[in-house]
C-alpha positions as CSV (number, residue, x, y, z in Angstrom):
1,M,27.1,9.5,26.1
2,L,30.7,7.1,27.2
3,L,31.7,4.4,25.2
4,S,30.9,2.1,28.1
5,D,27.4,3.0,28.0
6,I,27.5,2.6,24.4
7,I,28.3,-0.9,24.9
8,K,25.8,-2.0,27.6
9,Q,23.2,0.1,24.9
10,A,24.1,-2.4,21.9
11,K,24.6,-5.3,24.4
12,E,20.1,-5.2,25.5
13,K,17.3,-6.0,23.1
14,P,15.4,-3.2,21.2
15,H,12.5,-1.7,23.0
16,L,8.8,-2.5,21.0
17,D,6.7,-0.2,20.6
18,W,3.3,-1.9,19.7
19,E,1.0,0.7,20.2
20,V,2.8,2.9,17.2
21,Y,3.4,-0.6,15.1
22,C,-0.5,-0.7,14.8
23,Q,-0.6,2.6,13.8
24,W,1.8,2.2,11.6
25,K,0.1,-1.1,10.2
26,I,-3.7,0.8,10.1
27,L,-1.9,4.2,8.1
28,H,-0.8,2.3,5.1
29,C,-3.1,-0.9,5.0
30,G,-6.0,0.7,6.0
31,S,-6.7,-1.7,8.9
32,L,-4.6,-3.5,11.1
33,W,-5.6,-7.2,9.6
34,G,-4.5,-5.9,5.8
35,G,-2.9,-7.6,3.3
36,D,-2.0,-11.0,2.7
37,E,-4.0,-13.2,4.6
38,S,-1.6,-16.0,4.9
39,K,0.8,-13.5,6.3
40,P,0.5,-13.8,9.7
41,V,-1.1,-11.1,12.5
42,V,1.5,-10.6,15.4
43,W,-1.1,-9.4,19.1
44,K,0.3,-8.2,22.4
45,C,-1.8,-10.2,24.8
46,S,-2.7,-8.5,28.8
47,C,-0.6,-10.5,30.4
48,G,2.2,-9.5,28.2
49,A,3.6,-12.8,25.5
50,V,3.8,-11.9,22.3
51,N,1.4,-14.5,20.0
52,T,1.3,-14.9,16.3
53,S,-1.8,-16.0,14.5
54,V,-3.3,-16.4,10.3
55,A,-5.6,-13.6,9.3
56,G,-9.0,-14.9,8.8
57,E,-8.7,-17.1,11.8
58,K,-12.3,-17.0,14.4
59,Y,-10.1,-16.6,17.3
60,G,-6.7,-16.9,18.8
61,R,-4.9,-18.2,21.7
62,C,-2.2,-17.5,23.9
63,Q,0.6,-19.3,24.2
64,H,1.2,-18.5,27.6
65,C,-1.8,-17.6,29.2
66,G,-4.6,-19.6,27.3
67,L,-6.7,-16.5,26.7
68,I,-9.1,-16.8,23.7
69,F,-8.5,-13.3,21.6
70,L,-12.3,-12.8,19.1
71,A,-10.7,-9.9,17.2
72,F,-9.3,-12.1,13.6
73,L,-12.8,-12.1,12.1
74,K,-12.7,-10.4,8.4
């Protein structure tokens, strides 16, 4: 790998693999929403926007497209 390639790669934002993160969260916490309820829950909408909500809420709304997501119930 050339030095110019390394510099270019260092300037790019890291790729986030949300599927792997969710699998890790379920493996270590027992559920995707497990843990402290005051902590924010990060979820990705079908439009591609990443949103946050608090665990235990009845629903979350995408900040980008307005889609309602009903998976925050206990």
